[in-house]
N, C-alpha and C positions, 0 to 999 in steps of 0.2 A: 514245865508246859511248851507245847512247840509253838513256834514263831504265830503262827496262827490264833492257838488258844488264849495267848496272852493280849493279841491284838483284838479278840474278841471282849474278854473279860474288861480292857480298858473301856471299849467303846461302849460297855453296856456299863460299867460301874458311872459313866459321864453322863449316859442319856436314861437313867434309869426312872427318875422322876419323869420324865414325859412319856418312858412305854407302861409306867405303872396307871398312869391316866388316858392313854388310847383309848379312843372308841372300841376298836377292835379287840384289843385285849380284856377290856372288863365289861362286853356285854353279856347282859343275864342270861339274854337269849341263847346265844352259840357257846357260853359256858356249861346249861342246863342240858344242850344238844348234844355235847362232847360227852359229859359225865354218862347220859343216858346211851350214846353210840357206844364208850367203850363197855358198859355192862360189865364190870369187872364184879367176881364172887363177893356175896355182901361181907360186910364188915373185914374185909382183906388187907394184907398189908402191901401197900401203893407206891412204886418207884418214880418219882415226877425227875425226869432227866431231862436239866435244862429247866429249873425250877423257876428263871426270873423272880418278879417278888410275890410269887406264892397263891397268885389268883387262882390258877388249876387246883392247887393247891386244897386252897379255901374252899372249892367247891366240892372238892374229892369228902373232906374231912366233914362240911355239912351234909354230906350223904352218907356218914357214918362209917366212912373207911380211914386206916389209918397211913400215914403218909410219911415217906423221908423224900426228902429233896436235895438236890443235888445242883449247884450252878458253878461257874467259874468266876462270875462276877459277884467279889465281896461285898458291893453295894448292893444285889439282888438279894444275897443271901440274908444282910441285916433287913429288909424290908419285910423280908418272907416271916422271917423269926416274929417282928412286930406284929403284920398282918395274922398271922395262924396262935400267937400267944395264949389265947383265951382258949384252946383245944390242949393245953399241955401235954402229957406224953404223948398223946396221940400223934402229933408231929415234929418232926426233927429234920434241920437243918445245915448243911456243911458246905462250904467252898470246896471246891473238890472236881477233878474230871470222872466225866463216866467210867475211864478205862484205870484212875485209880484202883489198885488191888487191896484196898483197905474195904473199899466198898464192897459189903457181904450179902446175898442172899440166903435162902431163897426168897422172892417176894411172888406175891398174888398175881402182881399185874405190874406193866410197865405203861407209863404214858409218857410223851413230848410233844409241846405244842409250839410250831413255829422258832423249832430248834434244827429240823432236817435241812434247811436252805441256808445254814450256816455252816455244815458239816463239811470237812473235804473229802469224806468217805463216809456217803449214806449207809451203804449194806454195813459195816463195821457197828456204823453208830446203831444200827438196829441190832445186830449178832449179839453183840456186848448186851444190850436189854435182854433178847432172848436166854442167853447164859443164863443171867440172875435170875430167871423165872424160874419155880417148879414145874415139875409137870402137870400140865392143864393150866398153867397158869396166863395169863391174857398180854397182849400185847398190843397197844395203841398208838398211832402217832397222825397227827394233825398238821398239815401244811396246805399254803395255800399254791396253786399249781399251774403249769404254763400249758402251750399251744403244742402238739405234738408235729406240728408243721413248722418244718427246719428257720422257713423265713422268718415265719413270723415268733419264732424261741427266740432267733436270734436278737430280734429287735426287743424282746421283752430281757432278755439277759443284760443288753447292754442298759437299759435302764435301771434296772436293778441295782449291778453294780459302778453306776455311775450317780448311785443314789446311797450307796453304801459297801463301803471297802470289807467289810467281813462278810457280805453276801457270796455263797458258793454257785449254789445254782436250782434252779428251782423242779421238780420232778414232774410229770405228765400225770393226769391219772392210770395211766398205765405202767406207769414204770413203780407208782408207790403200790402198787398190786405185786407186781413181779421183783420186788422187791423183799418183800412179806415170802414170796417163795421160796425167793432165795436165800431166805434167813433161817426156814425150815419150819416156819410158821403154818399153822392147819384151817380148814373152818375157816375161810377167809369173808370178811365181809367190807362193801366198800361203800360210802356213802356222801355226799358232794352238799356241801351248804354256799350260799350264797354271800359276798363278800364285798362290801364296798368300804373302799376306802376316799378320804378327802385329799388331795395332791397336796397341801400345804401342809397339813398336817402328818401327814407322812414323811414326806420331807425332811421335814425341821425337826425329827426323832433319829435320824438315820447320820451316819458317819462318810457324809457326801463325799466324791473323788471328782465330781466335776458342779458348779453354780447352778443353782436352783434355774435359772434363766433358760439356760443350755439344755438340761433336764426336759423342762417343759416343753421347749422347739422341739425335743427330739420325740417326745410322747406323742404332741399334738400333731406329729408329722409322720409318724407310723403307720405300719398297717393294723395296729393293732392286734390281740391275741384272746384264743379262747379262756385262759386264765388273766386278762389282762386288759380292761379295755376302756380308755379315757371316754368321756362325754365333758365338753365344755356345756359351762352353763351361762344362764344368763349374767349374770353377777361378773362374770370371769371366772370361776374359782370351776375348776375339774374335779368330775366326780370319776372316780378310777373302779369300773364294775371286776367283778370274776370268782373265782371258787375257789371253795376250800375241801380241800381232802381229806377226808378220815377212813383210816385203815385199822382194822381189828382181826387180829388171829390169836391162835390158839398155839402153846407150845406140846405137842403130842407126846413127845418122850422126854 
């Protein structure tokens, strides 16, 4: 593994329990909308890239798909196997990189959720999944997005990196679509879903480079961003409103 991958695996090993219970991760409405937006071929074999504790995999299995999940974190793989054990041989999970040469297709679909912003090379991450698809296979990615304005985007990036050492960068909605074009996908679809976070819950499951009080101050004194808007509540808590981008594309050849 690269140094970044080792740091990512260690971070998610440490925070697996919190991640697995996080409201934004477990929201059944968001999961259902993601599966609906992906619109994979019925009964297909789906690659879950960065599968975490198996929340997306479980939703796919419930919808009748077969799932192969990979993740860098050993603890996440343990949790994914436990969660999806009732589905027997329809689900398999391995601790490995998406780029591991032993990971073999073809798959009918591939999906990632909240993984893109942890990857050093967004395009390579998507191209690798596309390479593993059969002709006509479907690729779907879901992640929280940022503002196209440079100043607002830089403020958002500063907050994200201060809260999580493994964060690389958030794409804008337009960049998500452009990445799919560059990866050779066609018949593109893009939709947005509202994202709501509680600052304390979100911060406490991160791997911070700065203390919470400092990040809170930066958050409340910043310009806000389209993908990341803090709202101070009467009880002193901070509600963060943003957008999830979901892109779907088809491998034509």
